[in-house]
C-alpha positions as CSV (number, residue, x, y, z in Angstrom):
1,M,-49.3,-88.1,-18.3
2,D,-51.0,-87.9,-20.9
3,A,-50.0,-85.0,-22.4
4,L,-46.5,-85.1,-21.8
5,R,-47.3,-88.7,-24.2
6,H,-48.3,-86.6,-26.6
7,K,-45.8,-84.0,-26.6
8,Y,-43.2,-87.2,-26.6
9,R,-44.4,-88.7,-29.4
10,A,-45.4,-85.3,-31.3
11,E,-41.6,-84.5,-30.6
12,R,-40.5,-88.3,-31.7
13,D,-41.9,-87.3,-35.3
14,K,-40.8,-84.7,-35.8
15,R,-37.6,-86.2,-36.0
16,L,-38.3,-89.3,-37.7
17,R,-36.8,-90.3,-41.5
18,P,-36.8,-92.8,-44.1
19,D,-32.8,-93.4,-43.9
20,G,-32.4,-93.7,-40.8
21,R,-28.7,-94.8,-40.1
22,R,-28.4,-94.5,-43.9
23,Q,-28.1,-90.3,-42.9
24,Y,-24.3,-90.9,-41.7
25,V,-21.3,-90.5,-44.1
26,R,-17.6,-91.5,-43.7
27,L,-15.1,-88.8,-43.2
28,G,-14.0,-88.3,-46.8
29,N,-12.6,-86.1,-49.4
30,Q,-12.2,-82.5,-48.0
31,F,-11.9,-84.3,-45.0
32,D,-9.0,-86.9,-46.0
33,K,-6.6,-84.3,-44.3
34,A,-8.1,-84.5,-41.2
35,L,-7.7,-88.6,-41.0
36,G,-3.8,-88.2,-40.3
37,D,-2.3,-88.8,-36.8
38,P,-1.7,-84.1,-35.4
39,Y,-0.2,-85.6,-32.7
40,T,2.6,-87.9,-33.7
41,P,5.0,-88.0,-36.0
42,V,4.6,-91.1,-38.6
43,I,8.0,-93.3,-38.5
44,A,9.4,-94.6,-41.6
45,R,10.1,-99.2,-40.5
46,P,10.4,-102.1,-42.7
47,P,8.3,-104.7,-42.6
48,R,8.3,-106.9,-39.6
49,T,7.8,-111.0,-40.3
50,E,7.3,-112.0,-36.6
51,H,5.5,-114.7,-34.1
52,T,4.5,-114.2,-31.3
53,T,1.8,-115.8,-28.5
54,V,-1.0,-113.3,-29.1
55,I,-1.8,-110.4,-31.2
56,C,-4.2,-107.6,-29.5
57,I,-5.9,-105.6,-32.6
58,G,-6.3,-102.3,-30.6
59,G,-4.2,-100.0,-28.3
60,G,-7.5,-98.3,-26.5
61,F,-8.9,-99.9,-22.6
62,A,-9.9,-103.2,-25.2
63,G,-6.4,-104.3,-25.3
64,L,-4.9,-102.7,-22.8
65,V,-6.8,-104.5,-20.4
66,T,-6.8,-107.6,-22.0
67,G,-2.9,-107.3,-22.5
68,A,-2.7,-106.3,-18.7
69,H,-4.5,-109.9,-18.2
70,L,-2.9,-111.7,-20.2
71,K,0.5,-110.6,-18.4
72,E,-0.7,-112.0,-15.4
73,A,-2.0,-115.2,-16.5
74,G,1.7,-115.2,-16.7
75,I,1.3,-115.2,-20.7
76,G,4.2,-114.2,-22.8
77,G,4.4,-112.4,-26.0
78,V,1.8,-109.7,-26.7
79,R,1.7,-107.5,-29.3
80,I,-0.6,-104.9,-29.7
81,V,-1.3,-103.4,-33.3
82,E,-2.0,-100.4,-33.0
83,Q,-4.1,-97.4,-35.6
84,G,-2.7,-94.6,-33.4
85,G,0.2,-93.1,-32.6
86,D,0.4,-94.5,-28.9
87,F,-2.0,-96.0,-26.8
88,G,-5.2,-94.5,-25.6
89,G,-8.1,-96.1,-28.6
90,T,-11.1,-93.1,-28.7
91,W,-8.7,-91.2,-25.7
92,Y,-5.6,-90.8,-27.9
93,W,-7.8,-89.1,-30.6
94,N,-10.9,-87.3,-29.0
95,R,-9.1,-84.3,-27.8
96,Y,-11.6,-81.4,-28.3
97,P,-11.6,-79.2,-25.6
98,G,-13.4,-79.6,-22.7
99,A,-13.2,-84.4,-23.8
100,Q,-14.1,-85.7,-20.3
101,A,-15.5,-88.8,-18.9
102,D,-19.2,-88.9,-17.4
103,T,-18.1,-91.8,-15.9
104,H,-17.0,-92.0,-11.8
105,A,-13.0,-92.3,-12.0
106,L,-12.6,-95.1,-10.2
107,V,-15.2,-96.9,-12.1
108,Y,-14.6,-96.4,-15.7
109,L,-10.5,-95.8,-15.4
110,P,-9.2,-99.5,-15.6
111,L,-7.0,-100.7,-13.6
112,L,-6.6,-98.9,-11.1
113,E,-5.9,-101.1,-7.9
114,E,-3.1,-102.1,-9.9
115,T,-1.2,-99.4,-11.3
116,G,-1.6,-98.0,-7.7
117,Y,-3.0,-94.3,-9.2
118,V,-5.1,-91.9,-7.9
119,P,-7.2,-89.9,-10.4
120,I,-7.2,-86.3,-10.0
121,E,-11.0,-85.6,-10.1
122,K,-14.2,-87.2,-9.9
123,Y,-15.1,-86.9,-13.6
124,P,-11.4,-87.6,-15.3
125,H,-10.8,-85.1,-18.4
126,G,-9.3,-86.6,-21.7
127,P,-5.6,-85.8,-21.3
128,E,-6.4,-87.6,-17.8
129,I,-7.6,-90.5,-19.3
130,L,-5.1,-90.6,-22.2
131,E,-2.1,-90.2,-19.5
132,H,-3.6,-93.5,-17.4
133,C,-3.9,-95.6,-21.3
134,R,-0.1,-94.9,-21.4
135,R,0.6,-96.0,-17.1
136,I,-1.0,-99.1,-18.6
137,G,0.8,-99.5,-21.3
138,K,4.6,-98.7,-18.9
139,H,3.2,-101.1,-15.9
140,Y,2.9,-104.2,-18.1
141,D,5.7,-103.7,-20.4
142,L,2.8,-103.3,-23.1
143,Y,4.8,-101.0,-25.2
144,D,8.0,-103.4,-25.7
145,D,6.1,-105.4,-28.8
146,A,3.7,-102.5,-29.9
147,L,3.0,-101.8,-32.9
148,F,2.3,-98.4,-33.4
149,H,0.9,-96.0,-36.7
150,T,-0.4,-99.5,-38.0
151,A,-3.5,-100.4,-39.3
152,V,-4.8,-104.4,-40.5
153,T,-5.8,-105.1,-43.4
154,K,-5.7,-109.3,-43.1
155,V,-6.4,-111.9,-40.6
156,T,-6.7,-115.5,-42.1
157,W,-6.4,-118.5,-40.0
158,D,-3.8,-121.2,-40.9
159,E,-5.4,-124.5,-40.0
160,A,-2.2,-126.4,-40.8
161,D,-0.7,-124.6,-38.2
162,S,-3.3,-123.6,-36.1
163,L,-1.6,-119.8,-36.0
164,W,-3.4,-116.7,-37.0
165,T,-1.4,-114.2,-39.7
166,V,-2.2,-110.7,-39.7
167,S,-1.2,-108.8,-42.2
168,T,-0.7,-104.8,-42.1
169,D,-0.3,-101.7,-43.6
170,R,3.0,-101.2,-43.3
171,G,3.8,-104.4,-44.9
172,D,3.9,-106.5,-41.8
173,R,3.3,-110.5,-41.8
174,L,2.6,-112.1,-38.1
175,T,1.7,-114.7,-37.1
176,A,0.0,-115.2,-33.7
177,R,-1.5,-118.5,-32.0
178,F,-4.2,-116.2,-31.0
179,V,-6.0,-113.4,-31.3
180,V,-8.0,-110.7,-29.9
181,M,-10.1,-108.0,-31.6
182,G,-10.1,-105.0,-30.3
183,I,-11.4,-101.9,-32.3
184,G,-13.8,-100.6,-29.8
185,P,-17.6,-99.4,-30.2
186,L,-16.0,-95.9,-31.2
187,N,-13.9,-96.1,-34.4
188,V,-15.0,-94.8,-37.2
189,A,-16.3,-91.3,-37.1
190,K,-19.0,-90.1,-38.9
191,L,-20.6,-87.2,-40.9
192,P,-24.2,-86.3,-41.3
193,G,-25.0,-86.9,-44.9
194,I,-25.8,-83.4,-45.3
195,P,-26.4,-82.6,-49.5
196,G,-23.7,-79.7,-50.3
197,I,-21.2,-80.7,-47.5
198,D,-18.4,-80.6,-50.1
199,R,-19.4,-77.1,-51.4
200,F,-18.6,-75.1,-48.4
201,R,-15.0,-73.7,-48.6
202,G,-14.5,-72.3,-45.2
203,H,-13.0,-73.8,-43.0
204,S,-13.8,-77.3,-41.6
205,F,-13.0,-80.7,-39.0
206,H,-14.1,-83.3,-37.2
207,A,-14.5,-83.0,-33.2
208,S,-12.6,-86.4,-33.1
209,R,-9.8,-84.8,-35.1
210,W,-9.8,-81.3,-33.8
211,D,-7.9,-79.0,-35.6
212,Y,-5.8,-76.8,-33.2
213,G,-3.6,-74.9,-35.5
214,Y,-6.8,-73.3,-36.5
215,T,-8.4,-72.6,-33.5
216,G,-5.6,-72.5,-31.1
217,G,-5.4,-73.1,-27.7
218,S,-3.9,-77.3,-27.0
219,P,-5.2,-80.4,-25.8
220,T,-4.4,-79.8,-22.4
221,G,-7.0,-76.8,-21.8
222,D,-5.2,-74.2,-23.6
223,R,-7.7,-71.0,-24.8
224,M,-8.1,-71.0,-28.1
225,D,-6.8,-67.8,-28.8
226,R,-7.3,-67.7,-32.7
227,L,-11.2,-67.9,-32.9
228,A,-11.3,-64.3,-31.2
229,D,-12.5,-62.8,-34.9
230,K,-14.4,-66.1,-35.9
231,R,-18.0,-67.3,-37.1
232,V,-17.7,-70.9,-35.9
233,A,-20.5,-73.4,-36.1
234,I,-20.7,-76.4,-34.0
235,V,-23.3,-79.4,-35.9
236,G,-24.5,-82.1,-32.9
237,T,-26.0,-81.7,-29.4
238,G,-24.6,-84.6,-27.9
239,A,-22.1,-85.7,-25.3
240,T,-19.3,-83.8,-27.5
241,G,-20.9,-80.6,-28.8
242,V,-22.3,-80.2,-25.4
243,Q,-18.5,-80.5,-24.1
244,C,-16.9,-78.4,-27.0
245,V,-19.3,-75.3,-26.6
246,P,-18.6,-73.9,-23.5
247,H,-15.3,-73.8,-24.4
248,L,-16.6,-72.5,-28.2
249,A,-18.1,-69.9,-26.5
250,E,-16.0,-68.6,-24.4
251,A,-13.2,-67.8,-27.6
252,C,-15.6,-67.4,-31.0
253,G,-16.3,-63.9,-32.2
254,E,-19.8,-65.6,-33.3
255,L,-20.8,-69.0,-31.7
256,Y,-23.8,-71.1,-33.8
257,V,-25.0,-74.5,-32.6
258,F,-27.2,-75.9,-34.6
259,Q,-29.8,-78.7,-33.3
260,R,-31.8,-81.1,-34.6
261,T,-32.4,-82.9,-31.1
262,P,-31.7,-81.2,-27.6
263,S,-30.4,-83.6,-25.4
264,S,-30.8,-84.1,-22.0
265,V,-28.5,-82.0,-19.9
266,D,-27.8,-82.4,-16.0
267,V,-25.9,-81.5,-12.6
268,R,-22.1,-82.9,-13.4
269,G,-21.4,-81.5,-9.7
270,N,-17.4,-82.5,-10.5
271,G,-15.0,-82.0,-7.9
272,P,-11.9,-83.0,-6.6
273,I,-11.1,-86.6,-5.7
274,D,-9.2,-86.2,-1.8
275,P,-6.0,-88.8,-1.2
276,D,-6.2,-88.4,2.3
277,W,-10.1,-90.2,2.0
278,F,-8.3,-92.8,-1.2
279,H,-6.0,-94.0,0.6
280,R,-8.5,-94.9,3.9
281,M,-10.7,-96.5,1.7
282,A,-9.1,-98.3,-0.9
283,E,-8.7,-102.0,1.1
284,P,-7.8,-105.1,-1.4
285,G,-10.0,-105.8,-4.1
286,W,-12.2,-101.6,-3.8
287,Q,-12.1,-101.5,-7.7
288,Q,-14.5,-104.6,-8.4
289,R,-16.4,-103.4,-5.7
290,W,-17.2,-99.9,-7.0
291,M,-17.8,-101.4,-10.6
292,E,-20.4,-104.1,-9.2
293,N,-21.9,-100.9,-6.8
294,F,-22.0,-99.3,-9.2
295,A,-24.1,-101.6,-11.6
296,V,-26.2,-102.8,-9.2
297,N,-27.2,-99.6,-8.3
298,Y,-28.0,-98.1,-11.3
299,F,-30.3,-100.1,-12.6
300,G,-32.0,-99.6,-9.6
301,G,-31.3,-102.9,-7.6
302,D,-30.8,-102.9,-3.7
303,G,-26.7,-102.5,-3.8
304,G,-26.8,-101.1,-0.3
305,E,-25.1,-97.9,-0.1
306,D,-24.5,-96.3,-3.2
307,L,-20.4,-95.6,-4.0
308,V,-20.8,-93.0,-6.6
309,M,-24.0,-91.5,-5.9
310,D,-24.4,-89.1,-9.2
311,G,-26.9,-88.8,-12.0
312,W,-26.5,-92.6,-13.1
313,T,-27.3,-94.2,-10.0
314,L,-29.5,-91.8,-8.0
315,P,-32.5,-92.0,-10.8
316,G,-32.4,-96.1,-9.6
317,K,-32.9,-95.2,-6.1
318,R,-35.8,-93.4,-6.6
319,V,-37.4,-96.3,-9.5
320,R,-36.8,-98.4,-5.9
321,A,-38.1,-96.2,-3.4
322,A,-41.1,-95.2,-5.9
323,M,-42.0,-99.3,-6.0
324,S,-41.1,-99.9,-2.0
325,L,-44.6,-97.8,-1.4
326,L,-46.6,-100.7,-3.7
327,S,-48.0,-104.1,-1.8
328,P,-46.7,-107.5,-2.9
329,A,-50.2,-107.6,-4.3
330,E,-49.7,-104.3,-6.7
331,R,-46.9,-105.2,-8.2
332,T,-48.1,-106.2,-11.4
333,P,-45.8,-105.6,-14.9
334,E,-48.0,-102.7,-15.9
335,A,-47.7,-101.4,-12.2
336,L,-44.2,-101.5,-12.0
337,A,-44.3,-100.3,-15.6
338,A,-46.1,-97.5,-14.6
339,V,-43.8,-96.4,-11.5
340,R,-40.9,-96.5,-13.9
341,E,-42.5,-93.9,-16.3
342,R,-43.8,-91.6,-13.6
343,V,-40.3,-90.9,-11.9
344,D,-39.0,-90.9,-15.2
345,F,-41.4,-87.9,-16.1
346,E,-40.8,-86.6,-12.8
347,K,-36.9,-86.3,-13.5
348,M,-37.0,-85.8,-17.0
349,A,-39.5,-82.1,-15.6
350,E,-36.2,-81.3,-13.6
351,I,-33.8,-81.5,-16.1
352,R,-36.2,-79.5,-18.3
353,D,-36.8,-77.0,-15.1
354,R,-33.2,-76.6,-14.7
355,V,-33.3,-75.1,-18.7
356,E,-35.1,-72.8,-17.8
357,A,-33.3,-71.5,-14.2
358,V,-30.5,-71.6,-16.5
359,V,-31.1,-70.2,-19.8
360,E,-32.3,-66.3,-19.5
361,D,-34.0,-66.0,-23.3
362,R,-37.4,-67.6,-22.9
363,E,-37.5,-68.7,-26.8
364,T,-33.9,-70.6,-26.5
365,A,-34.9,-71.9,-23.1
366,E,-37.9,-73.7,-24.5
367,Q,-35.8,-75.3,-27.5
368,L,-33.1,-76.5,-25.4
369,K,-36.0,-78.8,-23.1
370,A,-35.5,-83.1,-24.0
371,W,-38.5,-83.3,-24.4
372,Y,-38.3,-87.6,-24.5
373,S,-37.7,-90.0,-21.5
374,R,-34.4,-90.0,-19.9
375,M,-32.7,-93.2,-21.3
376,C,-33.6,-92.7,-25.0
377,K,-30.6,-91.2,-25.8
378,R,-28.0,-91.3,-24.0
379,P,-27.7,-88.7,-20.7
380,C,-25.4,-85.7,-21.1
381,F,-23.7,-84.0,-17.9
382,H,-22.4,-80.6,-17.6
383,D,-22.2,-77.6,-15.2
384,D,-21.3,-74.5,-17.6
385,Y,-23.1,-75.6,-21.2
386,L,-26.2,-74.3,-20.7
387,A,-24.8,-70.5,-19.2
388,S,-22.7,-71.0,-22.6
389,F,-26.7,-69.5,-24.0
390,N,-26.6,-66.7,-22.2
391,R,-23.6,-65.1,-23.8
392,P,-24.7,-62.1,-26.5
393,T,-22.1,-64.4,-28.9
394,T,-23.7,-67.4,-28.4
395,H,-26.7,-68.3,-30.9
396,L,-29.1,-71.5,-30.9
397,V,-30.1,-72.3,-34.1
398,D,-33.1,-74.8,-33.2
399,T,-33.6,-76.8,-36.7
400,E,-37.0,-78.5,-35.2
401,G,-36.0,-81.7,-35.5
402,K,-35.4,-81.3,-39.4
403,G,-31.4,-81.4,-39.2
404,V,-29.0,-78.7,-41.7
405,E,-30.9,-78.9,-44.8
406,G,-27.9,-78.4,-46.7
407,L,-24.8,-76.5,-47.2
408,T,-23.3,-73.9,-49.4
409,E,-19.9,-72.1,-50.1
410,T,-20.0,-69.6,-47.9
411,G,-22.7,-71.3,-44.7
412,L,-24.9,-73.8,-44.1
413,L,-28.5,-73.7,-45.0
414,A,-31.6,-74.4,-41.9
415,G,-34.8,-72.6,-41.0
416,G,-35.1,-71.2,-44.5
417,R,-32.4,-69.3,-44.4
418,E,-28.4,-69.4,-44.7
419,W,-26.0,-68.9,-41.9
420,E,-22.9,-67.6,-43.5
421,V,-19.7,-69.0,-41.1
422,D,-16.3,-69.3,-40.9
423,C,-15.6,-72.4,-39.9
424,V,-17.8,-75.8,-39.3
425,V,-16.8,-78.5,-36.7
426,Y,-19.2,-81.9,-37.0
427,A,-19.6,-83.2,-33.5
428,S,-21.6,-85.8,-35.0
429,G,-20.0,-89.2,-33.4
430,F,-19.1,-92.0,-34.3
431,E,-20.7,-95.2,-35.9
432,V,-22.4,-97.7,-33.8
433,G,-24.0,-101.0,-35.0
434,T,-23.3,-100.7,-38.7
435,S,-20.9,-103.9,-40.1
436,Y,-18.0,-105.0,-37.9
437,T,-15.5,-105.7,-40.7
438,S,-16.2,-102.4,-42.4
439,R,-15.8,-100.8,-39.6
440,A,-12.7,-102.5,-38.4
441,G,-11.5,-101.9,-42.0
442,Y,-10.0,-105.5,-42.6
443,E,-11.2,-109.3,-43.3
444,V,-11.2,-111.9,-40.6
445,T,-11.2,-115.4,-42.8
446,G,-11.2,-118.9,-40.1
447,R,-12.1,-122.6,-41.1
448,G,-13.1,-123.4,-44.5
449,G,-12.6,-120.3,-45.4
450,T,-15.6,-118.5,-43.4
451,T,-15.3,-114.7,-43.3
452,L,-16.6,-112.9,-40.6
453,S,-19.0,-110.6,-42.8
454,E,-20.2,-113.6,-44.0
455,H,-20.9,-115.6,-40.4
456,W,-22.3,-111.9,-39.2
457,A,-24.3,-110.8,-42.9
458,D,-27.7,-111.3,-40.6
459,G,-25.9,-110.0,-37.3
460,M,-23.4,-110.7,-35.0
461,R,-22.9,-114.3,-33.7
462,T,-20.7,-115.0,-30.5
463,F,-21.2,-116.9,-27.2
464,Q,-20.9,-115.2,-24.7
465,G,-20.4,-112.3,-26.8
466,L,-16.7,-113.2,-26.9
467,Q,-15.7,-116.0,-28.8
468,V,-17.4,-117.1,-32.4
469,H,-17.8,-120.2,-33.9
470,R,-15.9,-121.5,-37.1
471,F,-12.9,-118.5,-35.8
472,P,-10.7,-120.2,-33.2
473,N,-8.2,-118.8,-31.0
474,A,-10.0,-115.7,-31.5
475,F,-11.8,-113.5,-29.2
476,V,-13.9,-109.9,-29.7
477,V,-13.5,-107.6,-26.8
478,Q,-16.5,-105.4,-26.9
479,P,-19.6,-105.1,-24.9
480,F,-22.6,-106.2,-27.3
481,Q,-23.9,-109.5,-27.0
482,G,-22.3,-109.5,-23.2
483,A,-22.8,-107.4,-20.2
484,N,-23.8,-104.1,-22.7
485,F,-23.3,-102.2,-20.1
486,L,-22.3,-99.0,-22.2
487,N,-22.8,-96.7,-19.4
488,N,-18.8,-98.1,-17.9
489,I,-17.3,-99.7,-20.6
490,G,-14.3,-100.1,-18.6
491,H,-16.1,-103.3,-16.6
492,D,-17.3,-105.1,-19.6
493,V,-13.9,-104.8,-20.6
494,T,-12.5,-106.4,-17.5
495,E,-14.9,-109.0,-17.1
496,S,-13.7,-109.9,-21.0
497,A,-10.4,-109.8,-20.6
498,K,-10.2,-112.1,-17.8
499,T,-11.9,-114.7,-19.6
500,V,-9.6,-114.2,-22.3
501,A,-6.9,-114.6,-20.3
502,T,-8.5,-118.2,-18.4
503,L,-8.9,-119.9,-21.7
504,V,-5.2,-118.3,-23.0
505,R,-3.9,-120.3,-20.2
506,H,-5.9,-122.9,-20.3
507,T,-6.0,-123.7,-24.1
508,L,-1.9,-124.2,-23.3
509,D,-1.2,-125.9,-20.4
510,R,-3.8,-128.1,-21.7
511,G,-1.4,-128.7,-24.8
512,H,-4.2,-127.6,-26.8
513,R,-4.0,-126.2,-30.2
514,A,-7.5,-124.6,-31.0
515,V,-10.7,-123.5,-29.3
516,E,-13.6,-122.5,-30.2
517,P,-17.5,-122.5,-29.1
518,S,-19.6,-125.1,-30.9
519,H,-22.0,-124.3,-33.1
520,S,-24.6,-125.2,-30.5
521,A,-23.0,-123.0,-27.7
522,E,-23.2,-120.5,-30.2
523,Q,-26.5,-120.7,-31.8
524,A,-28.2,-120.7,-28.0
525,W,-26.3,-117.8,-26.8
526,H,-28.3,-116.3,-30.5
527,D,-31.5,-117.3,-29.4
528,M,-31.6,-115.9,-26.3
529,L,-30.6,-112.9,-26.9
530,L,-33.5,-112.3,-29.7
531,A,-35.9,-113.9,-27.0
532,G,-34.3,-111.6,-24.2
533,T,-35.1,-108.3,-27.1
534,E,-39.2,-109.2,-27.9
535,N,-39.4,-106.2,-26.5
536,F,-37.2,-104.2,-27.9
537,R,-40.4,-102.6,-30.5
538,V,-40.9,-100.4,-27.7
539,S,-38.1,-98.4,-27.9
540,L,-39.6,-97.2,-31.4
541,E,-42.0,-94.2,-28.5
542,C,-37.8,-92.5,-28.3
543,T,-36.8,-90.1,-30.2
544,P,-35.1,-91.6,-32.8
545,G,-31.2,-92.1,-32.2
546,L,-28.6,-94.7,-31.9
547,Y,-30.5,-97.1,-28.7
548,N,-33.2,-97.4,-31.0
549,N,-32.3,-97.6,-34.7
550,E,-32.9,-94.2,-35.2
551,G,-36.6,-94.8,-34.8
552,M,-36.6,-97.5,-37.9
553,P,-37.9,-101.1,-36.8
554,A,-35.0,-103.2,-35.1
555,D,-34.2,-105.9,-37.8
556,N,-32.4,-109.5,-36.0
557,S,-28.9,-107.5,-37.0
558,H,-30.0,-104.3,-34.4
559,R,-31.8,-107.1,-32.1
560,L,-28.7,-108.7,-31.7
561,N,-26.5,-105.4,-30.1
562,S,-28.2,-105.9,-27.3
563,G,-26.7,-107.5,-24.2
564,Y,-27.2,-110.1,-21.6
565,P,-31.1,-110.9,-21.0
566,G,-30.8,-110.2,-17.3
567,G,-28.9,-107.5,-17.2
568,P,-25.1,-106.7,-16.8
569,M,-25.0,-107.3,-13.4
570,A,-26.4,-111.0,-14.6
571,Y,-23.7,-111.0,-17.2
572,Y,-21.1,-110.6,-15.2
573,S,-22.4,-112.7,-12.3
574,Y,-23.0,-115.6,-15.2
575,I,-19.1,-115.2,-16.3
576,Q,-17.3,-115.3,-13.1
577,G,-19.4,-118.4,-12.5
578,W,-18.2,-119.8,-15.9
579,R,-14.6,-118.8,-15.4
580,A,-14.6,-120.5,-11.4
581,A,-15.6,-124.0,-13.1
582,G,-13.5,-124.3,-15.6
583,T,-15.1,-126.9,-17.4
584,F,-16.0,-125.2,-20.6
585,D,-18.1,-127.2,-21.5
586,E,-19.6,-125.4,-25.2
587,L,-15.7,-125.3,-26.5
588,E,-14.2,-127.6,-28.3
589,F,-10.8,-128.4,-27.8
590,R,-8.7,-129.3,-30.6
């Protein structure tokens, strides 16, 4: 174990860099064209000047599920404003080859019970997820008032009339009693800040704006038939890269996979969902039970039968089993931490052994092994990624933690040489943890002219991760400062949406004009979150990445992008009880 700790630390140190999150930049320059919508034509329309009860900004899971629960609460006048050409959010834009959820469909896809939909497979593919988003929109009549291809530019509180005014890039001036901001954590694509990225004269695009016109194929899985004579580079080996590589490896003349840090890639084990089994299982309330069962077992709690039984829940069961071997007297914090570490070492050794068993070339296999704790980076699951490197036309370019050093007009610089290619695909993900208003693309001005960017200058401040003092009748539906269960965003969004619908219904029924959390309630939540992250520094032992501020010391802003200290299930239990009590003592109604 000492040798493993040393190895992990050495691999981490290779990847430390002083610019941290600043190493990434937004799409721009030659990528501007790719920022359009290749899937749905933009239809000209006159500006709208209209009033409604609720405006939901964002048409992904957050906007859809909140809109659905508002409708179920009998609240009319729900308008969704979405930049894309349809509902779906991330799943509208992310149509790269192989796009797929890595969380079980029965806990990930929201509102299955309400819409009566039976998923096709255990892990749904992108087209199925997108179609389910459309299904929710149709089922709840959310298309009726939706505005697509419309970006919000400004959100302003009118104190005299207790209304929000929402301005858009289509010249709209929309007013509403309530505003729900559900832009999601994956709405702004980012590029690595590689020197010379603008110099490359070949073809290039970000994976979230896949150019099927260049590659051939389609989002529904047709083979990319225009790459047989092309040399293609893909930069990034996170979840997107892992899913893209098998399809590119099959289609390209030559594929070069540029790797800074290998992902841990475990077995996916996907398969069809038996409709007969599903209908026998699906008694009323089944999805809530599945979601809670998944969360409990993921964190190693005693959830009884593990309904999901996959790469997320089984490690937690192993930790619990190992801890059960300790006597009560032996269960000190230090002993329990040692058990977690040992089980984690064992699991990661299994993942590395799988690489060795699948990848034929010894050098390539060694370079694909992940040397860090399992949750230092989001784990990946795929049955074909590793085998792709057995193709003679697929080449791993391991950069020893340094990343691509630069681009020329004809290729990429790494490892002291130039790799000439025809096309570069950037699988570099999305901004997470950057300024909310910067990612949103609009400023929010609340009571007394206070802006959200000012209020959150030193980090996010909310009550329950949902409401903000000085911003009445406004809700932020996102994971941070709430459950923060990033492994199942659908569960996060569902509980948040139920809370929003409860508060909107309560405010209207009591005849109140506005509701917001008190300053003391927001401050108490803020202090609780910071107290709960006092051991945050431990994550600095991880290889740099999203979870540990790219290896930089965690400032308050980063620490506040955390969750309820007791964990997701404790938060869900708390928020359900808070809604049921209905006293809402921490809120100010006017």
